[in-house]
N, C-alpha and C positions, 0 to 999 in steps of 0.2 A: 217730895212726900207729901201726902195729905194733909189736912188740918183734922180728920177724922181719925186716921190709921196708923199704924206702927207697924211696918214688915217685922215678922217676927224675928228677932235677933238673937243671937246666941243658943241658937239650935245647932244640933249636928246634921250638918248637909245632908248624910247620908240615911237621915230619918225619912221618910214618907212626911210630908206635911199635910197635914189635914185641917181645913179650916171649915169651921161651923158658921155658917151665914143665915141658917133659919132659926127661929127664937120661939116659934109658935108653940112648942108640944115637947115638955120635958120627958116625958114619957117614950115618946119617939126617939130622941137624943139618946136616952139610956140605951136603946135597941141598938140604935145606930154603932154608939160608942164599944157595947158589948161585942158586936160582930167586929169589929175592928181591934179588940184586943185579946181576941181568941188565937190559940197557938193554931199554927197552919204546917203543910207540908204533907207528905205522902203517909206519916204516921204521927200527924201534929207534932212534931218534935222541934217546930223552929218558934220561938218568939215572935211577936209582931214588933217591927221596929219603925214606932210612930212619934210624930211630936205633934199634938194637937193643940190647935188654937181655939179657946173657947172665949171668946171675948165679946158681947154684945155691940162693940165699936163694927163687927164687920156683919152685921145683922143686913140683910138685904143687897149684898154687893155682889155685882153682877159679875161673870167673868171677864169680861172686858176691864171693869175696874180692878179687879185682882191683878189682871195681867199688867196694867199700867202701873200699879204699886210695885209687884216684882221687878220689872223691866226699871223702875228707879233706883231698885237698889242692887241692882247687876246680878239678878239670880241666874240670866243666862239659860242655859238649855234644860232647866229642870223641869219638874210636876209639881203642881199642886193639887191636891182632891178637894172640892168643894162639898160639903155637907148642905146639901141646900135643900129647899119646897121638896122638890122630887125627890131626893133621899129619905125625908120623914114620912112619906107619904106611899112610897110606892114599895112594891112588893115582887120581888126579892129587895133587900136595901142593897142601892147602889149610891155612889159617889161619882161627881163629876171630876174626871180627869182632864185637868188642864195644862197643856204644856206651856211654859212659860216662856216659851220663844215667839219673838214678834217679827213682823214682816221685815221690819228695817234692820234686823240682825241677817236677814236671809239674803243669798245673792241671786236669788231667782223666785217667781209664785210658785214654782215646780218644788223647791225647797222648804218654801213655807207650807205648801200642801201635804207635803211628806213627813215635814216634822212638827207641823204646829197644830193648833187646835184643840179639839175636846171631845170626848166620848164618854159614857158612863161606863163605870167598873165596881163589881161586886168586890166587899171589903177582901175576902179571898185574893181576888185578883189583885189587889193593890199590892199587898205582900209578897206576890210571884214579880208583878211589875218593878217594884223598888229593888227586891233582890238583883234581877237581871239589869235594870239600871245603871244600879251601884258598881256592877263590874263590866259595863258595859260589853253585855254578851247579845243585848238587844237595845234596840231606841224607842222612842214614843211611837214612830211612824208602824213599827212592828205590830205593836198592841193595838193601834188605832186600825189596821188592816185585817186584825183577826174579830174586832170590835162590828167593823162594816159588814163581815161574813155570817154575825150572829142575827137570827129573825128580829131580834128587840135592839140591835146595834149596842149590845153591852157585852166587856170584856169580861168572860166568866173565869178565866185559868184558861189552862193550855189541857187538852184531852190527854188521859194517860196513854 
């Protein structure tokens, strides 16, 4: 563990882990949080299931640093969503989906390519991802593939 950070402990492992890394604009952060806390689903009948880390110790942390912290705490094949500088300034709001899988945990470069890495995701998409990951219906690579097919490389949810 680094001297600066403490990986989020005591959280429900099924909740989507949202880590704020940009602290320059409180108004923008409020908008990101509001988007994350909106109900979702076809009829907006599902409550968001998130664990939000809003601690300035995470300010400026890169995806590589977050991955290093996660691997030091055996997070395994999970996902963290970083509310970074692009999240606070982009329209629409997106967060960075970060696979917590490291190259060392994979048997091959191909496995890491398929299940590791990052892509951007809209808040609604986080809930859809989390629900599917939680029941092992889909994996990180499935969502990354959909994001790669988007003109802006963003996972926006599945089309109806």
